[in-house]
N, CA, C and O atoms as a Maestro MAE file, in Angstrom:
{
 s_m_m2io_version
 :::
 2.0.0
}

f_m_ct {
 s_m_title
 :::
 protein
 m_atom[264] {
  # First column is atom index #
  i_m_mmod_type
  r_m_x_coord
  r_m_y_coord
  r_m_z_coord
  i_m_residue_number
  s_m_chain_name
  s_m_pdb_residue_name
  s_m_pdb_atom_name
  i_m_atomic_number
  :::
  1 25 121.995 88.301 106.153 1 A "MET " " N  " 7
  2 3 122.769 89.475 105.833 1 A "MET " " CA " 6
  3 2 121.792 90.600 105.477 1 A "MET " " C  " 6
  4 15 120.843 90.389 104.723 1 A "MET " " O  " 8
  5 25 122.028 91.773 106.014 2 A "TRP " " N  " 7
  6 3 121.232 92.960 105.703 2 A "TRP " " CA " 6
  7 2 122.149 93.921 104.971 2 A "TRP " " C  " 6
  8 15 123.187 94.317 105.500 2 A "TRP " " O  " 8
  9 25 121.777 94.294 103.767 3 A "ARG " " N  " 7
  10 3 122.635 95.154 102.944 3 A "ARG " " CA " 6
  11 2 122.118 96.581 102.956 3 A "ARG " " C  " 6
  12 15 120.949 96.841 102.671 3 A "ARG " " O  " 8
  13 25 122.996 97.483 103.284 4 A "GLU " " N  " 7
  14 3 122.687 98.906 103.295 4 A "GLU " " CA " 6
  15 2 123.258 99.522 102.035 4 A "GLU " " C  " 6
  16 15 124.440 99.344 101.739 4 A "GLU " " O  " 8
  17 25 122.432 100.250 101.282 5 A "GLY " " N  " 7
  18 3 122.909 100.927 100.083 5 A "GLY " " CA " 6
  19 2 123.876 102.036 100.449 5 A "GLY " " C  " 6
  20 15 123.563 102.888 101.281 5 A "GLY " " O  " 8
  21 25 125.028 102.032 99.845 6 A "ALA " " N  " 7
  22 3 126.064 103.006 100.189 6 A "ALA " " CA " 6
  23 2 125.643 104.434 99.873 6 A "ALA " " C  " 6
  24 15 125.991 105.352 100.616 6 A "ALA " " O  " 8
  25 25 124.903 104.642 98.792 7 A "ALA " " N  " 7
  26 3 124.503 105.999 98.431 7 A "ALA " " CA " 6
  27 2 123.683 106.637 99.545 7 A "ALA " " C  " 6
  28 15 123.920 107.791 99.903 7 A "ALA " " O  " 8
  29 25 122.735 105.913 100.087 8 A "LEU " " N  " 7
  30 3 121.927 106.452 101.181 8 A "LEU " " CA " 6
  31 2 122.789 106.728 102.400 8 A "LEU " " C  " 6
  32 15 122.658 107.776 103.033 8 A "LEU " " O  " 8
  33 25 123.657 105.806 102.728 9 A "ALA " " N  " 7
  34 3 124.465 105.940 103.940 9 A "ALA " " CA " 6
  35 2 125.540 107.014 103.837 9 A "ALA " " C  " 6
  36 15 125.873 107.650 104.837 9 A "ALA " " O  " 8
  37 25 126.084 107.224 102.651 10 A "THR " " N  " 7
  38 3 127.206 108.158 102.540 10 A "THR " " CA " 6
  39 2 126.817 109.534 102.033 10 A "THR " " C  " 6
  40 15 127.498 110.509 102.347 10 A "THR " " O  " 8
  41 25 125.751 109.646 101.264 11 A "LEU " " N  " 7
  42 3 125.410 110.921 100.653 11 A "LEU " " CA " 6
  43 2 124.244 111.644 101.314 11 A "LEU " " C  " 6
  44 15 124.105 112.857 101.153 11 A "LEU " " O  " 8
  45 25 123.419 110.940 102.041 12 A "SER " " N  " 7
  46 3 122.252 111.536 102.668 12 A "SER " " CA " 6
  47 2 122.651 112.556 103.735 12 A "SER " " C  " 6
  48 15 123.568 112.312 104.520 12 A "SER " " O  " 8
  49 25 121.973 113.677 103.762 13 A "GLU " " N  " 7
  50 3 122.226 114.691 104.790 13 A "GLU " " CA " 6
  51 2 121.663 114.256 106.145 13 A "GLU " " C  " 6
  52 15 122.238 114.545 107.195 13 A "GLU " " O  " 8
  53 25 120.542 113.565 106.096 14 A "ASP " " N  " 7
  54 3 119.824 113.168 107.312 14 A "ASP " " CA " 6
  55 2 120.079 111.685 107.593 14 A "ASP " " C  " 6
  56 15 119.845 110.837 106.731 14 A "ASP " " O  " 8
  57 25 120.548 111.382 108.773 15 A "LEU " " N  " 7
  58 3 120.835 109.993 109.138 15 A "LEU " " CA " 6
  59 2 119.589 109.220 109.582 15 A "LEU " " C  " 6
  60 15 119.650 107.997 109.708 15 A "LEU " " O  " 8
  61 25 118.482 109.886 109.817 16 A "GLN " " N  " 7
  62 3 117.285 109.219 110.334 16 A "GLN " " CA " 6
  63 2 116.761 108.120 109.404 16 A "GLN " " C  " 6
  64 15 116.440 107.037 109.894 16 A "GLN " " O  " 8
  65 25 116.657 108.342 108.094 17 A "PRO " " N  " 7
  66 3 116.197 107.242 107.235 17 A "PRO " " CA " 6
  67 2 117.129 106.032 107.276 17 A "PRO " " C  " 6
  68 15 116.674 104.892 107.187 17 A "PRO " " O  " 8
  69 25 118.409 106.276 107.407 18 A "ILE " " N  " 7
  70 3 119.384 105.188 107.506 18 A "ILE " " CA " 6
  71 2 119.155 104.412 108.796 18 A "ILE " " C  " 6
  72 15 119.147 103.181 108.805 18 A "ILE " " O  " 8
  73 25 118.972 105.149 109.874 19 A "ARG " " N  " 7
  74 3 118.722 104.536 111.182 19 A "ARG " " CA " 6
  75 2 117.452 103.680 111.144 19 A "ARG " " C  " 6
  76 15 117.432 102.561 111.656 19 A "ARG " " O  " 8
  77 25 116.402 104.215 110.536 20 A "GLU " " N  " 7
  78 3 115.130 103.480 110.455 20 A "GLU " " CA " 6
  79 2 115.289 102.200 109.643 20 A "GLU " " C  " 6
  80 15 114.722 101.167 110.000 20 A "GLU " " O  " 8
  81 25 116.054 102.256 108.559 21 A "HIS " " N  " 7
  82 3 116.289 101.067 107.733 21 A "HIS " " CA " 6
  83 2 117.072 100.012 108.521 21 A "HIS " " C  " 6
  84 15 116.735 98.828 108.487 21 A "HIS " " O  " 8
  85 25 118.109 100.446 109.223 22 A "MET " " N  " 7
  86 3 118.898 99.512 110.035 22 A "MET " " CA " 6
  87 2 118.044 98.901 111.140 22 A "MET " " C  " 6
  88 15 118.109 97.699 111.397 22 A "MET " " O  " 8
  89 25 117.252 99.734 111.784 23 A "GLU " " N  " 7
  90 3 116.440 99.245 112.898 23 A "GLU " " CA " 6
  91 2 115.395 98.243 112.408 23 A "GLU " " C  " 6
  92 15 115.122 97.249 113.080 23 A "GLU " " O  " 8
  93 25 114.818 98.502 111.251 24 A "GLU " " N  " 7
  94 3 113.863 97.558 110.671 24 A "GLU " " CA " 6
  95 2 114.519 96.189 110.482 24 A "GLU " " C  " 6
  96 15 113.930 95.160 110.815 24 A "GLU " " O  " 8
  97 25 115.727 96.185 109.951 25 A "GLY " " N  " 7
  98 3 116.446 94.934 109.750 25 A "GLY " " CA " 6
  99 2 116.739 94.221 111.048 25 A "GLY " " C  " 6
  100 15 116.590 93.003 111.138 25 A "GLY " " O  " 8
  101 25 117.153 94.965 112.048 26 A "MET " " N  " 7
  102 3 117.495 94.333 113.323 26 A "MET " " CA " 6
  103 2 116.264 93.793 114.035 26 A "MET " " C  " 6
  104 15 116.340 92.781 114.731 26 A "MET " " O  " 8
  105 25 115.139 94.460 113.863 27 A "ARG " " N  " 7
  106 3 113.891 93.918 114.437 27 A "ARG " " CA " 6
  107 2 113.531 92.600 113.753 27 A "ARG " " C  " 6
  108 15 113.163 91.628 114.412 27 A "ARG " " O  " 8
  109 25 113.642 92.579 112.428 28 A "ILE " " N  " 7
  110 3 113.305 91.373 111.665 28 A "ILE " " CA " 6
  111 2 114.239 90.221 112.017 28 A "ILE " " C  " 6
  112 15 113.799 89.077 112.131 28 A "ILE " " O  " 8
  113 25 115.516 90.515 112.188 29 A "LEU " " N  " 7
  114 3 116.522 89.482 112.414 29 A "LEU " " CA " 6
  115 2 116.795 89.179 113.883 29 A "LEU " " C  " 6
  116 15 117.634 88.334 114.194 29 A "LEU " " O  " 8
  117 25 116.106 89.849 114.773 30 A "GLN " " N  " 7
  118 3 116.350 89.667 116.207 30 A "GLN " " CA " 6
  119 2 116.230 88.188 116.580 30 A "GLN " " C  " 6
  120 15 115.280 87.510 116.187 30 A "GLN " " O  " 8
  121 25 117.196 87.711 117.332 31 A "GLY " " N  " 7
  122 3 117.213 86.323 117.767 31 A "GLY " " CA " 6
  123 2 117.958 85.393 116.815 31 A "GLY " " C  " 6
  124 15 118.118 84.206 117.100 31 A "GLY " " O  " 8
  125 25 118.412 85.928 115.690 32 A "HIS " " N  " 7
  126 3 119.158 85.147 114.702 32 A "HIS " " CA " 6
  127 2 120.517 85.797 114.474 32 A "HIS " " C  " 6
  128 15 120.656 87.010 114.632 32 A "HIS " " O  " 8
  129 25 121.511 85.013 114.108 33 A "PRO " " N  " 7
  130 3 122.799 85.617 113.757 33 A "PRO " " CA " 6
  131 2 122.633 86.424 112.462 33 A "PRO " " C  " 6
  132 15 121.926 85.998 111.548 33 A "PRO " " O  " 8
  133 25 123.274 87.567 112.391 34 A "TYR " " N  " 7
  134 3 123.188 88.397 111.192 34 A "TYR " " CA " 6
  135 2 124.418 89.280 111.071 34 A "TYR " " C  " 6
  136 15 125.211 89.411 112.003 34 A "TYR " " O  " 8
  137 25 124.553 89.879 109.903 35 A "GLN " " N  " 7
  138 3 125.596 90.876 109.690 35 A "GLN " " CA " 6
  139 2 125.011 91.982 108.820 35 A "GLN " " C  " 6
  140 15 124.170 91.732 107.956 35 A "GLN " " O  " 8
  141 25 125.462 93.186 109.057 36 A "PHE " " N  " 7
  142 3 125.076 94.338 108.249 36 A "PHE " " CA " 6
  143 2 126.246 94.691 107.357 36 A "PHE " " C  " 6
  144 15 127.393 94.728 107.804 36 A "PHE " " O  " 8
  145 25 125.951 94.952 106.092 37 A "VAL " " N  " 7
  146 3 126.988 95.229 105.113 37 A "VAL " " CA " 6
  147 2 126.684 96.555 104.436 37 A "VAL " " C  " 6
  148 15 125.568 96.786 103.969 37 A "VAL " " O  " 8
  149 25 127.679 97.417 104.388 38 A "LEU " " N  " 7
  150 3 127.582 98.647 103.618 38 A "LEU " " CA " 6
  151 2 128.200 98.320 102.268 38 A "LEU " " C  " 6
  152 15 129.413 98.138 102.165 38 A "LEU " " O  " 8
  153 25 127.387 98.248 101.254 39 A "ARG " " N  " 7
  154 3 127.850 97.706 99.973 39 A "ARG " " CA " 6
  155 2 128.219 98.795 98.966 39 A "ARG " " C  " 6
  156 15 127.685 99.904 98.995 39 A "ARG " " O  " 8
  157 25 129.126 98.453 98.099 40 A "GLU " " N  " 7
  158 3 129.470 99.228 96.916 40 A "GLU " " CA " 6
  159 2 129.784 100.695 97.189 40 A "GLU " " C  " 6
  160 15 129.206 101.581 96.559 40 A "GLU " " O  " 8
  161 25 130.677 100.951 98.105 41 A "ILE " " N  " 7
  162 3 131.069 102.329 98.405 41 A "ILE " " CA " 6
  163 2 131.934 102.861 97.264 41 A "ILE " " C  " 6
  164 15 132.984 102.298 96.953 41 A "ILE " " O  " 8
  165 25 131.490 103.929 96.656 42 A "GLU " " N  " 7
  166 3 132.271 104.566 95.591 42 A "GLU " " CA " 6
  167 2 132.793 105.928 96.029 42 A "GLU " " C  " 6
  168 15 133.849 106.362 95.568 42 A "GLU " " O  " 8
  169 25 132.072 106.602 96.906 43 A "THR " " N  " 7
  170 3 132.506 107.915 97.372 43 A "THR " " CA " 6
  171 2 131.962 108.177 98.770 43 A "THR " " C  " 6
  172 15 130.936 107.628 99.172 43 A "THR " " O  " 8
  173 25 132.665 109.017 99.487 44 A "LEU " " N  " 7
  174 3 132.174 109.493 100.781 44 A "LEU " " CA " 6
  175 2 131.834 110.980 100.698 44 A "LEU " " C  " 6
  176 15 131.504 111.611 101.702 44 A "LEU " " O  " 8
  177 25 131.917 111.520 99.501 45 A "ALA " " N  " 7
  178 3 131.580 112.923 99.239 45 A "ALA " " CA " 6
  179 2 132.306 113.865 100.190 45 A "ALA " " C  " 6
  180 15 131.743 114.856 100.654 45 A "ALA " " O  " 8
  181 25 133.572 113.538 100.475 46 A "GLY " " N  " 7
  182 3 134.378 114.394 101.340 46 A "GLY " " CA " 6
  183 2 134.033 114.291 102.820 46 A "GLY " " C  " 6
  184 15 134.470 115.124 103.614 46 A "GLY " " O  " 8
  185 25 133.250 113.277 103.202 47 A "ARG " " N  " 7
  186 3 132.843 113.110 104.605 47 A "ARG " " CA " 6
  187 2 133.221 111.720 105.126 47 A "ARG " " C  " 6
  188 15 132.348 110.876 105.328 47 A "ARG " " O  " 8
  189 25 134.505 111.482 105.341 48 A "PRO " " N  " 7
  190 3 134.910 110.158 105.813 48 A "PRO " " CA " 6
  191 2 134.331 109.811 107.187 48 A "PRO " " C  " 6
  192 15 134.237 108.634 107.536 48 A "PRO " " O  " 8
  193 25 133.946 110.809 107.957 49 A "GLN " " N  " 7
  194 3 133.358 110.553 109.275 49 A "GLN " " CA " 6
  195 2 132.022 109.815 109.168 49 A "GLN " " C  " 6
  196 15 131.563 109.213 110.138 49 A "GLN " " O  " 8
  197 25 131.404 109.863 107.991 50 A "ARG " " N  " 7
  198 3 130.108 109.191 107.824 50 A "ARG " " CA " 6
  199 2 130.220 107.695 108.081 50 A "ARG " " C  " 6
  200 15 129.278 107.091 108.592 50 A "ARG " " O  " 8
  201 25 131.349 107.086 107.739 51 A "LEU " " N  " 7
  202 3 131.532 105.657 108.022 51 A "LEU " " CA " 6
  203 2 131.518 105.392 109.514 51 A "LEU " " C  " 6
  204 15 130.960 104.392 109.964 51 A "LEU " " O  " 8
  205 25 132.127 106.279 110.284 52 A "HIS " " N  " 7
  206 3 132.124 106.137 111.739 52 A "HIS " " CA " 6
  207 2 130.707 106.315 112.296 52 A "HIS " " C  " 6
  208 15 130.291 105.584 113.194 52 A "HIS " " O  " 8
  209 25 129.983 107.278 111.763 53 A "GLU " " N  " 7
  210 3 128.602 107.513 112.204 53 A "GLU " " CA " 6
  211 2 127.737 106.290 111.905 53 A "GLU " " C  " 6
  212 15 126.947 105.861 112.746 53 A "GLU " " O  " 8
  213 25 127.891 105.736 110.710 54 A "TRP " " N  " 7
  214 3 127.117 104.565 110.310 54 A "TRP " " CA " 6
  215 2 127.436 103.372 111.225 54 A "TRP " " C  " 6
  216 15 126.535 102.665 111.677 54 A "TRP " " O  " 8
  217 25 128.721 103.165 111.484 55 A "ALA " " N  " 7
  218 3 129.138 102.061 112.350 55 A "ALA " " CA " 6
  219 2 128.622 102.259 113.779 55 A "ALA " " C  " 6
  220 15 128.170 101.302 114.408 55 A "ALA " " O  " 8
  221 25 128.685 103.481 114.291 56 A "ARG " " N  " 7
  222 3 128.165 103.752 115.644 56 A "ARG " " CA " 6
  223 2 126.676 103.455 115.734 56 A "ARG " " C  " 6
  224 15 126.214 102.869 116.714 56 A "ARG " " O  " 8
  225 25 125.925 103.858 114.712 57 A "MET " " N  " 7
  226 3 124.490 103.553 114.700 57 A "MET " " CA " 6
  227 2 124.263 102.056 114.733 57 A "MET " " C  " 6
  228 15 123.414 101.563 115.477 57 A "MET " " O  " 8
  229 25 125.027 101.332 113.924 58 A "GLY " " N  " 7
  230 3 124.880 99.887 113.889 58 A "GLY " " CA " 6
  231 2 125.169 99.232 115.223 58 A "GLY " " C  " 6
  232 15 124.441 98.335 115.650 58 A "GLY " " O  " 8
  233 25 126.219 99.672 115.881 59 A "ILE " " N  " 7
  234 3 126.581 99.121 117.196 59 A "ILE " " CA " 6
  235 2 125.490 99.437 118.212 59 A "ILE " " C  " 6
  236 15 125.070 98.563 118.970 59 A "ILE " " O  " 8
  237 25 125.038 100.672 118.225 60 A "GLU " " N  " 7
  238 3 123.993 101.086 119.163 60 A "GLU " " CA " 6
  239 2 122.713 100.257 118.974 60 A "GLU " " C  " 6
  240 15 122.121 99.784 119.944 60 A "GLU " " O  " 8
  241 25 122.301 100.091 117.723 61 A "LEU " " N  " 7
  242 3 121.094 99.322 117.460 61 A "LEU " " CA " 6
  243 2 121.288 97.833 117.730 61 A "LEU " " C  " 6
  244 15 120.368 97.167 118.203 61 A "LEU " " O  " 8
  245 25 122.468 97.308 117.436 62 A "ALA " " N  " 7
  246 3 122.750 95.899 117.743 62 A "ALA " " CA " 6
  247 2 122.655 95.639 119.236 62 A "ALA " " C  " 6
  248 15 122.143 94.602 119.658 62 A "ALA " " O  " 8
  249 25 123.149 96.578 120.036 63 A "GLU " " N  " 7
  250 3 123.042 96.431 121.490 63 A "GLU " " CA " 6
  251 2 121.578 96.492 121.927 63 A "GLU " " C  " 6
  252 15 121.165 95.758 122.825 63 A "GLU " " O  " 8
  253 25 120.809 97.349 121.305 64 A "LYS " " N  " 7
  254 3 119.380 97.482 121.635 64 A "LYS " " CA " 6
  255 2 118.617 96.189 121.343 64 A "LYS " " C  " 6
  256 15 117.749 95.789 122.118 64 A "LYS " " O  " 8
  257 25 118.937 95.547 120.241 65 A "TYR " " N  " 7
  258 3 118.199 94.353 119.815 65 A "TYR " " CA " 6
  259 2 118.924 93.044 120.133 65 A "TYR " " C  " 6
  260 15 118.530 91.990 119.635 65 A "TYR " " O  " 8
  261 25 119.966 93.093 120.945 66 A "ALA " " N  " 7
  262 3 120.706 91.887 121.310 66 A "ALA " " CA " 6
  263 2 119.881 90.993 122.220 66 A "ALA " " C  " 6
  264 15 120.347 89.930 122.629 66 A "ALA " " O  " 8
  :::
 }
 m_bond[263] {
  # First column is bond index #
  i_m_from
  i_m_to
  i_m_order
  :::
  1 1 2 1
  2 2 3 1
  3 3 4 2
  4 3 5 1
  5 5 6 1
  6 6 7 1
  7 7 8 2
  8 7 9 1
  9 9 10 1
  10 10 11 1
  11 11 12 2
  12 11 13 1
  13 13 14 1
  14 14 15 1
  15 15 16 2
  16 15 17 1
  17 17 18 1
  18 18 19 1
  19 19 20 2
  20 19 21 1
  21 21 22 1
  22 22 23 1
  23 23 24 2
  24 23 25 1
  25 25 26 1
  26 26 27 1
  27 27 28 2
  28 27 29 1
  29 29 30 1
  30 30 31 1
  31 31 32 2
  32 31 33 1
  33 33 34 1
  34 34 35 1
  35 35 36 2
  36 35 37 1
  37 37 38 1
  38 38 39 1
  39 39 40 2
  40 39 41 1
  41 41 42 1
  42 42 43 1
  43 43 44 2
  44 43 45 1
  45 45 46 1
  46 46 47 1
  47 47 48 2
  48 47 49 1
  49 49 50 1
  50 50 51 1
  51 51 52 2
  52 51 53 1
  53 53 54 1
  54 54 55 1
  55 55 56 2
  56 55 57 1
  57 57 58 1
  58 58 59 1
  59 59 60 2
  60 59 61 1
  61 61 62 1
  62 62 63 1
  63 63 64 2
  64 63 65 1
  65 65 66 1
  66 66 67 1
  67 67 68 2
  68 67 69 1
  69 69 70 1
  70 70 71 1
  71 71 72 2
  72 71 73 1
  73 73 74 1
  74 74 75 1
  75 75 76 2
  76 75 77 1
  77 77 78 1
  78 78 79 1
  79 79 80 2
  80 79 81 1
  81 81 82 1
  82 82 83 1
  83 83 84 2
  84 83 85 1
  85 85 86 1
  86 86 87 1
  87 87 88 2
  88 87 89 1
  89 89 90 1
  90 90 91 1
  91 91 92 2
  92 91 93 1
  93 93 94 1
  94 94 95 1
  95 95 96 2
  96 95 97 1
  97 97 98 1
  98 98 99 1
  99 99 100 2
  100 99 101 1
  101 101 102 1
  102 102 103 1
  103 103 104 2
  104 103 105 1
  105 105 106 1
  106 106 107 1
  107 107 108 2
  108 107 109 1
  109 109 110 1
  110 110 111 1
  111 111 112 2
  112 111 113 1
  113 113 114 1
  114 114 115 1
  115 115 116 2
  116 115 117 1
  117 117 118 1
  118 118 119 1
  119 119 120 2
  120 119 121 1
  121 121 122 1
  122 122 123 1
  123 123 124 2
  124 123 125 1
  125 125 126 1
  126 126 127 1
  127 127 128 2
  128 127 129 1
  129 129 130 1
  130 130 131 1
  131 131 132 2
  132 131 133 1
  133 133 134 1
  134 134 135 1
  135 135 136 2
  136 135 137 1
  137 137 138 1
  138 138 139 1
  139 139 140 2
  140 139 141 1
  141 141 142 1
  142 142 143 1
  143 143 144 2
  144 143 145 1
  145 145 146 1
  146 146 147 1
  147 147 148 2
  148 147 149 1
  149 149 150 1
  150 150 151 1
  151 151 152 2
  152 151 153 1
  153 153 154 1
  154 154 155 1
  155 155 156 2
  156 155 157 1
  157 157 158 1
  158 158 159 1
  159 159 160 2
  160 159 161 1
  161 161 162 1
  162 162 163 1
  163 163 164 2
  164 163 165 1
  165 165 166 1
  166 166 167 1
  167 167 168 2
  168 167 169 1
  169 169 170 1
  170 170 171 1
  171 171 172 2
  172 171 173 1
  173 173 174 1
  174 174 175 1
  175 175 176 2
  176 175 177 1
  177 177 178 1
  178 178 179 1
  179 179 180 2
  180 179 181 1
  181 181 182 1
  182 182 183 1
  183 183 184 2
  184 183 185 1
  185 185 186 1
  186 186 187 1
  187 187 188 2
  188 187 189 1
  189 189 190 1
  190 190 191 1
  191 191 192 2
  192 191 193 1
  193 193 194 1
  194 194 195 1
  195 195 196 2
  196 195 197 1
  197 197 198 1
  198 198 199 1
  199 199 200 2
  200 199 201 1
  201 201 202 1
  202 202 203 1
  203 203 204 2
  204 203 205 1
  205 205 206 1
  206 206 207 1
  207 207 208 2
  208 207 209 1
  209 209 210 1
  210 210 211 1
  211 211 212 2
  212 211 213 1
  213 213 214 1
  214 214 215 1
  215 215 216 2
  216 215 217 1
  217 217 218 1
  218 218 219 1
  219 219 220 2
  220 219 221 1
  221 221 222 1
  222 222 223 1
  223 223 224 2
  224 223 225 1
  225 225 226 1
  226 226 227 1
  227 227 228 2
  228 227 229 1
  229 229 230 1
  230 230 231 1
  231 231 232 2
  232 231 233 1
  233 233 234 1
  234 234 235 1
  235 235 236 2
  236 235 237 1
  237 237 238 1
  238 238 239 1
  239 239 240 2
  240 239 241 1
  241 241 242 1
  242 242 243 1
  243 243 244 2
  244 243 245 1
  245 245 246 1
  246 246 247 1
  247 247 248 2
  248 247 249 1
  249 249 250 1
  250 250 251 1
  251 251 252 2
  252 251 253 1
  253 253 254 1
  254 254 255 1
  255 255 256 2
  256 255 257 1
  257 257 258 1
  258 258 259 1
  259 259 260 2
  260 259 261 1
  261 261 262 1
  262 262 263 1
  263 263 264 2
  :::
 }
}
């Protein structure tokens, strides 16, 4: 299991650090079953679309490292 901190994923203006963190995990876990978890969500700071962006990044990277 790879846990993504919700504060970084939901409050950060720039998605690049989030992408790099996810990609690092997928490289490490490549060839093994895994799941990514966005943990402890308390706020989306008025940007509910961020969950969709985060999920799209995860899907894109999962396909890359499949």
